[in-house]
Backbone as CSV, one residue per row, in Angstrom:
resi,resn,N_x,N_y,N_z,CA_x,CA_y,CA_z,C_x,C_y,C_z
1,UNK,34.281,-11.141,-81.579,33.973,-9.797,-81.964,34.785,-8.881,-81.062
2,UNK,35.455,-7.922,-81.647,36.170,-6.992,-80.784,35.215,-5.873,-80.407
3,UNK,35.157,-5.600,-79.145,34.297,-4.533,-78.652,34.938,-3.997,-77.385
4,UNK,34.648,-2.760,-77.093,35.214,-2.141,-75.907,34.126,-2.059,-74.848
5,UNK,34.320,-2.804,-73.774,33.413,-2.799,-72.642,34.282,-2.695,-71.396
6,UNK,34.166,-1.590,-70.682,34.970,-1.398,-69.477,36.454,-1.649,-69.753
7,UNK,36.958,-1.070,-70.849,38.359,-1.191,-71.238,38.792,-2.624,-71.523
8,UNK,37.884,-3.448,-71.989,38.204,-4.822,-72.380,37.950,-4.954,-73.878
9,UNK,38.949,-5.427,-74.588,38.811,-5.681,-76.020,38.782,-7.184,-76.250
10,UNK,38.014,-7.628,-77.240,37.970,-9.037,-77.611,38.372,-9.160,-79.072
11,UNK,39.275,-10.090,-79.348,39.718,-10.329,-80.713,39.668,-11.810,-81.041
12,UNK,39.406,-12.100,-82.312,39.463,-13.470,-82.790,40.932,-13.873,-82.901
13,UNK,41.273,-15.014,-82.303,42.623,-15.566,-82.367,42.503,-16.982,-82.920
14,UNK,43.353,-17.305,-83.896,43.355,-18.635,-84.488,44.593,-19.362,-83.974
15,UNK,44.372,-20.491,-83.326,45.462,-21.305,-82.779,45.687,-22.506,-83.690
16,UNK,46.957,-22.761,-83.998,47.311,-23.902,-84.832,48.485,-24.644,-84.194
17,UNK,48.538,-25.945,-84.397,49.678,-26.729,-83.945,50.822,-26.453,-84.918
18,UNK,51.985,-26.094,-84.383,53.153,-25.805,-85.217,53.823,-27.105,-85.646
19,UNK,54.329,-27.159,-86.862,54.999,-28.364,-87.370,56.174,-28.765,-86.493
20,UNK,56.912,-27.789,-85.987,58.092,-28.070,-85.175,57.758,-28.271,-83.705
21,UNK,56.479,-28.265,-83.381,56.025,-28.435,-82.006,55.514,-27.124,-81.446
22,UNK,54.713,-27.210,-80.430,54.126,-26.016,-79.835,52.929,-25.523,-80.623
23,UNK,52.591,-24.269,-80.415,51.399,-23.686,-81.019,51.707,-22.317,-81.588
24,UNK,50.974,-21.968,-82.628,51.035,-20.644,-83.236,49.681,-19.995,-83.027
25,UNK,49.680,-18.721,-82.640,48.443,-17.957,-82.492,48.498,-16.784,-83.462
26,UNK,47.475,-16.664,-84.290,47.386,-15.557,-85.251,46.185,-14.691,-84.917
27,UNK,46.351,-13.387,-85.105,45.276,-12.426,-84.875,45.006,-11.742,-86.222
28,UNK,44.012,-12.223,-86.975,43.784,-11.727,-88.333,43.587,-10.213,-88.439
29,UNK,42.848,-9.613,-87.532,42.546,-8.192,-87.664,43.764,-7.307,-87.397
30,UNK,44.780,-7.845,-86.755,46.016,-7.092,-86.505,47.052,-7.468,-87.556
31,UNK,46.653,-7.350,-88.817,47.508,-7.690,-89.957,48.083,-9.090,-89.826
32,UNK,47.257,-9.997,-89.344,47.630,-11.400,-89.185,48.863,-11.567,-88.297
33,UNK,48.953,-10.724,-87.278,50.028,-10.825,-86.290,50.051,-12.240,-85.729
34,UNK,51.254,-12.776,-85.467,51.365,-14.140,-84.948,52.424,-14.219,-83.854
35,UNK,52.224,-15.181,-82.955,53.203,-15.508,-81.929,53.204,-17.017,-81.750
36,UNK,54.280,-17.542,-81.193,54.411,-18.993,-81.053,55.033,-19.332,-79.710
37,UNK,54.594,-20.438,-79.107,55.139,-20.907,-77.835,55.092,-22.430,-77.797
38,UNK,55.740,-22.989,-76.768,55.831,-24.448,-76.648,54.538,-25.113,-76.210
39,UNK,53.762,-24.455,-75.344,52.513,-25.047,-74.864,51.341,-24.143,-75.221
40,UNK,50.149,-24.732,-75.197,48.962,-23.940,-75.500,48.788,-22.812,-74.482
41,UNK,49.010,-23.132,-73.210,48.841,-22.124,-72.156,49.805,-20.961,-72.332
42,UNK,51.071,-21.268,-72.685,52.044,-20.207,-72.938,51.642,-19.375,-74.147
43,UNK,51.107,-20.031,-75.163,50.690,-19.322,-76.371,49.552,-18.368,-76.067
44,UNK,48.590,-18.804,-75.261,47.481,-17.923,-74.870,48.024,-16.705,-74.126
45,UNK,48.898,-16.937,-73.149,49.467,-15.827,-72.375,50.269,-14.894,-73.275
46,UNK,51.085,-15.462,-74.163,51.910,-14.641,-75.051,51.095,-13.822,-76.030
47,UNK,50.035,-14.410,-76.568,49.239,-13.654,-77.537,48.486,-12.516,-76.834
48,UNK,48.052,-12.725,-75.596,47.416,-11.635,-74.842,48.400,-10.492,-74.624
49,UNK,49.622,-10.831,-74.190,50.649,-9.807,-73.982,50.978,-9.086,-75.286
50,UNK,51.091,-9.857,-76.357,51.436,-9.276,-77.648,50.347,-8.330,-78.149
51,UNK,49.084,-8.726,-77.992,47.978,-7.858,-78.409,48.022,-6.554,-77.624
52,UNK,48.221,-6.648,-76.313,48.317,-5.434,-75.497,49.454,-4.545,-75.982
53,UNK,50.585,-5.153,-76.324,51.714,-4.378,-76.823,51.424,-3.689,-78.142
54,UNK,50.822,-4.429,-79.067,50.488,-3.867,-80.377,49.491,-2.717,-80.211
55,UNK,48.465,-2.922,-79.407,47.457,-1.876,-79.180,48.104,-0.661,-78.516
56,UNK,49.009,-0.902,-77.562,49.700,0.203,-76.900,50.514,1.039,-77.873
57,UNK,51.248,0.381,-78.762,52.043,1.097,-79.764,51.127,1.875,-80.706
58,UNK,50.033,1.252,-81.125,49.095,1.931,-82.020,48.550,3.195,-81.361
59,UNK,48.209,3.090,-80.085,47.682,4.245,-79.359,48.733,5.349,-79.263
60,UNK,49.973,4.987,-78.909,51.063,5.970,-78.818,51.305,6.671,-80.140
61,UNK,51.162,5.947,-81.244,51.405,6.509,-82.566,50.174,7.203,-83.151
62,UNK,49.093,7.245,-82.382,47.878,7.920,-82.833,47.105,7.171,-83.899
63,UNK,47.340,5.869,-84.000,46.632,5.053,-84.983,45.300,4.582,-84.424
64,UNK,44.370,4.321,-85.326,43.074,3.799,-84.910,43.229,2.364,-84.411
65,UNK,42.596,2.056,-83.293,42.575,0.704,-82.753,41.532,-0.088,-83.545
66,UNK,41.909,-1.230,-84.125,40.947,-1.987,-84.930,39.912,-2.705,-84.065
67,UNK,38.678,-2.649,-84.524,37.569,-3.359,-83.896,36.960,-4.268,-84.945
68,UNK,36.713,-5.510,-84.588,36.041,-6.417,-85.517,34.597,-5.986,-85.661
69,UNK,34.110,-5.997,-86.887,32.745,-5.542,-87.160,31.709,-6.637,-86.943
70,UNK,32.142,-7.850,-86.913,31.232,-8.973,-86.720,31.981,-10.082,-86.015
71,UNK,31.243,-10.983,-85.470,31.852,-12.106,-84.756,32.117,-13.247,-85.722
72,UNK,33.317,-13.772,-85.660,33.702,-14.923,-86.461,33.784,-16.122,-85.535
73,UNK,33.146,-17.194,-85.919,33.170,-18.392,-85.099,33.868,-19.491,-85.888
74,UNK,34.912,-20.065,-85.279,35.612,-21.186,-85.877,35.265,-22.424,-85.071
75,UNK,34.925,-23.489,-85.773,34.582,-24.715,-85.080,34.970,-25.892,-85.955
76,UNK,35.364,-26.977,-85.323,35.600,-28.205,-86.066,34.286,-28.966,-86.163
77,UNK,34.024,-29.499,-87.320,32.806,-30.254,-87.570,33.204,-31.681,-87.933
78,UNK,32.554,-32.655,-87.352,32.799,-34.062,-87.660,31.715,-34.547,-88.609
79,UNK,32.135,-35.186,-89.701,31.172,-35.718,-90.656,31.507,-37.187,-90.919
80,UNK,30.481,-37.966,-91.187,30.688,-39.360,-91.550,31.154,-39.422,-92.994
81,UNK,32.154,-40.252,-93.244,32.663,-40.450,-94.589,32.210,-41.837,-95.026
82,UNK,31.354,-41.941,-96.045,30.714,-43.221,-96.372,31.631,-44.232,-97.056
83,UNK,32.851,-43.861,-97.405,33.748,-44.768,-98.128,34.990,-45.025,-97.298
84,UNK,35.557,-46.184,-97.468,36.785,-46.534,-96.736,37.938,-45.672,-97.245
85,UNK,38.735,-45.179,-96.325,39.923,-44.415,-96.696,41.076,-45.399,-96.834
86,UNK,41.790,-45.340,-97.940,42.905,-46.267,-98.113,44.174,-45.538,-98.463
């Protein structure tokens, strides 16, 4: 959930493994903005920097800063598959 608390914003970021290696980070509320890096740690750092940059430009241009209206939770769920996969 994005919220402003002591000048801290929180945004949902979706991390995916890139086909060519590394990771892609997408920020859906920022028009699905994306960045990519070789390692997960670099991707986290890059997406934080990128979000700050996008928000900074929006502020300079007098645009409204987007806030998520609700919290989105992404989780992987493991389920038993009763049939053999072939």
